[in-house]
C-alpha positions as CSV (number, residue, x, y, z in Angstrom):
1,S,0.0,0.0,0.0
2,T,1.1,3.5,-0.8
3,P,1.8,6.2,1.8
4,S,-1.3,8.2,0.6
5,V,-3.6,5.2,1.1
6,D,-2.2,4.6,4.6
7,S,-2.8,8.3,5.5
8,D,-6.3,8.1,4.1
9,E,-7.0,5.0,6.2
10,A,-5.5,6.6,9.3
11,R,-7.7,9.7,8.7
12,Q,-10.8,7.5,8.2
13,Q,-10.0,5.6,11.4
14,Q,-9.6,9.0,13.2
15,V,-13.0,10.1,11.8
16,D,-14.6,6.8,12.8
17,L,-13.2,7.1,16.4
18,E,-14.4,10.7,16.7
19,T,-17.8,9.8,15.3
20,A,-18.1,6.9,17.8
21,A,-17.1,9.2,20.6
22,L,-19.7,11.8,19.5
23,R,-22.4,9.0,19.3
24,T,-21.5,7.9,22.8
25,E,-21.7,11.5,24.1
26,E,-25.0,12.0,22.3
27,A,-26.4,8.8,23.9
28,Q,-25.2,10.0,27.4
29,L,-26.9,13.4,26.8
30,E,-30.1,11.7,25.8
31,V,-30.1,9.7,29.0
32,T,-29.4,12.8,31.0
33,L,-32.2,14.7,29.2
34,R,-34.6,11.8,29.8
35,S,-33.7,11.9,33.5
36,I,-34.2,15.7,33.7
37,R,-37.6,15.3,32.0
38,E,-38.7,12.6,34.4
39,Q,-37.5,14.7,37.4
40,T,-39.4,17.8,36.0
41,Q,-42.6,15.8,35.6
42,A,-42.2,14.4,39.1
43,A,-41.7,17.9,40.5
44,A,-44.7,19.2,38.5
45,A,-46.8,16.4,39.9
46,S,-45.6,17.1,43.4
47,A,-46.4,20.8,43.0
48,D,-49.9,20.0,41.7
49,S,-50.4,17.8,44.7
50,L,-49.2,20.5,47.1
51,V,-51.6,23.1,45.4
52,A,-54.5,20.6,45.7
53,D,-53.7,20.0,49.4
54,A,-53.5,23.7,50.0
55,E,-56.9,24.2,48.3
56,K,-58.5,21.5,50.4
57,Q,-57.0,23.1,53.6
58,R,-58.3,26.5,52.5
59,T,-61.8,25.1,51.9
60,A,-61.7,23.3,55.3
61,N,-60.6,26.5,57.0
62,E,-63.4,28.6,55.4
63,A,-66.0,26.0,56.4
64,F,-64.6,26.0,60.0
65,R,-64.6,29.8,60.1
66,R,-68.2,29.8,58.8
67,R,-69.3,27.4,61.5
68,V,-67.6,29.5,64.2
69,L,-69.4,32.6,63.0
70,E,-72.7,30.8,62.8
71,A,-72.2,29.5,66.4
72,R,-71.3,33.0,67.6
73,H,-74.4,34.4,65.9
74,R,-76.6,31.8,67.5
75,N,-75.1,32.5,70.9
76,V,-75.7,36.3,70.6
77,S,-79.3,35.6,69.3
78,N,-80.0,33.3,72.3
79,A,-78.5,35.8,74.7
80,M,-80.6,38.6,73.3
81,H,-83.7,36.5,73.4
82,E,-83.1,35.6,77.0
83,F,-82.4,39.3,77.9
84,Y,-85.7,40.4,76.3
85,K,-87.6,37.6,78.1
86,Q,-86.2,38.8,81.4
87,I,-87.1,42.4,80.5
88,A,-90.6,41.3,79.6
89,A,-90.9,39.5,82.9
90,V,-90.2,42.6,85.0
91,S,-93.4,44.1,86.2
92,K,-94.5,47.7,85.7
93,E,-94.4,48.3,89.5
94,D,-90.8,47.0,89.7
95,L,-89.7,49.4,86.9
96,L,-91.4,52.3,88.6
97,M,-89.7,51.4,91.9
98,V,-86.3,51.3,90.2
99,L,-87.0,54.5,88.5
100,S,-87.9,56.3,91.7
101,E,-84.7,54.9,93.4
102,I,-82.7,56.3,90.5
103,Q,-84.4,59.7,90.9
104,E,-83.8,59.8,94.6
105,A,-80.1,58.9,94.1
106,L,-79.9,61.8,91.6
107,A,-81.6,64.2,93.9
108,Q,-79.2,63.4,96.7
109,R,-76.2,64.5,94.6
């Protein structure tokens, strides 16, 4: 074989080696990219789950707050009703007596 054929073969071998190295690197990059995609999808699913949990908690908190407000309203309504019942039970004579005691106390000042 002639020197030019030898150098062509050597060049071809070098090109083949570089091509093989590039294919190996490309395959490694594809594996890395696939892994990154999987991790990104897992992170997105985790974030979606966290958002859904937060939404459930917010809904539960709102329902609890509403129940507390309703209970407070009931308590106030019951207390007012009881107060009015007691006022209605006081006789006219008792009211006049209390009023006269207040007037006497004011007069003594």
